[in-house]
N, C-alpha and C positions, 0 to 999 in steps of 0.2 A: 397495271392500273390503266383504265380507259380514260379517254380525254375528259369526260365529264367529271370523273373522280379527281383527276389532276387539277381541274379548275376549282372544284369544291375546296381543295387544299389552298389554292391561290385565292379563291373567293373575291375577286375583283382586283385582286390586284387591281381593280379597278374599279380592280378597283373594284377589285374592289367589290364586292357584294357580300351579302350576308345570307348564306343558305341555311343558317341554323335558326332563323326566325321566320315566321310566316310573313308573306307580303302584307304590307300595310295598305289600308285604304286611306284616301285623303282625310277622312273624318278622324283618323287616329293620330294625325300628325300636328304637333304644335311646337314650332321652333322656340327655343329658350332665348335666342338672340333675335330681337325684333327690330333693332335700329341699324342693321347692316344694309349696305348698298351693294348692288350687283358688281360695281367696280371693285369692291373689296376682294373679289375672287379673280381679278385679272392676272394674278401671278400664276394661275393654273393654265391660262390660255397658251396655246401653241402645241408643239410636238414633243411628246415624252416617250423615250425609248429605253428599255432595260432588258435584263435577262432573267429568266426564271426556269429552273429545272432543265437546262439545256436548250431552252427555247427563247423566243423573243416576245416581249410584251411591248405593245405599240399602242399609244393613246394620243388622240388629237382632240383638243378643246378649242371651241370657237371663242372669239372675244366677247366680252359682255355686250349685249345689245337688247333693246326692248326690256323685257322682263325675264330673260333667261340666258343661259349659256348651254351649249350642247357639247357632248363628248362622244367619241367613238373609240372603242377598244377592241383589240384582237390579240389572241395568243397563238403564236405560230411555233410548231415543233416539227422537226424533220421535214421542213419545207411545206407543211400543210397546216392550214388554219384548224385550230382545235375549238376555239370559242370566240364569240363576239359579245360585246355589250353595247347598248345604247344608254347614254347617261344624260341627265340634265340637272342644272341648278336652276330652280324656278323661284321667282319672288312671288309669294302669296301674301295675303293680308296679314298673316301672323308672322311672316319672316321667310328667310330662304330655306328651301328643302332640296336635298340631293335625291334624285330618283334614278333608278336603273332597272333594266331588263336584260336578261341573258338569252343568247341564241347559239345553237349549234351551227356548223356549216350548212348552207342551204337556207339560212335564216329561219330555222325551225326553233320556235320559242320554247323556253323552259317553263316559264310561268304561263298561267292562263291569260288570255288576251286582255282581260280587264284587271289583272293583278300587276302590281309594281312594288318594288322595294323602295321605301321612303325613309329618309334620314334627315330629320330637322337639324338645323344648325344649333349647336349647344355652346360653342366657344369660338371667338374670333379675335385675332390680333394681327398686326401687319405680317403678311407672308405666312399665315397659318389659319386654317379653318378646320373645325372639328364638327363632324356630323355624327349623330347617334340615333339608332333605331329606338322608337318609343319604349320598347320593352327593356332597353339598356343592355341587351345581349351582344350587340355589335356596335362598334365605334370605328369611324374612319377619319384619319387625320391627314390632311394635305399640308405639307410644309415646304416652303422654298428654302433650301439649304444654301443656295447661292444663285446667282443669275443663270447659271448653266446646269443646275440640278434641282430636281423635285423629289421629295420623299413622301411616300404614302405608307402610313402605318395602319394595319388592320388589326383590331383587338376584338377577340370574341371570348365570351365567358367560358372559363375552364380551359383555355388554350393559351399557349405562349404567343405574344404579339408577333406579327409578321411585318417586316419592314422591307419595302420595295424601293430601290434606288433607280431613278430615271435620269438620263441625260435630257436636258430641257433646252429647247430653242423656242423663240417667240413665234416661229412660223410653222 
């Protein structure tokens, strides 16, 4: 299985991404939760590290600031990067939206330069945020399971949910 196929299986592990749905344009995104504050996502901030298929999944999220948070993700296997992702949680007039783009080594983008995967926030409670693609084919849940762990669940229509466990530090 090539690195891109492996990541399609992971799908974002970081995160997380939905390759089964077409990238959304901002006009297609309307968050269901409109009263959330950026600080509600602070539990994601920091360094998250886990294992996947004999490799390492490594993700860093900035602290909430201004109207966004940014995240960087990489999947390393056999000592070589297989995939990168750039992520953001942006506060827009309608509410928070998780956005992401995928890259191969060399920062070669998977999506067209003006395409991005967008997941409006559909549910929020302390230590848990659920983002869902507008076509409802893909859902990503970030859940703080303790101060030292973060769990990301990727649900895709017609597939068994994938749960990724991360060791979490605030830095």
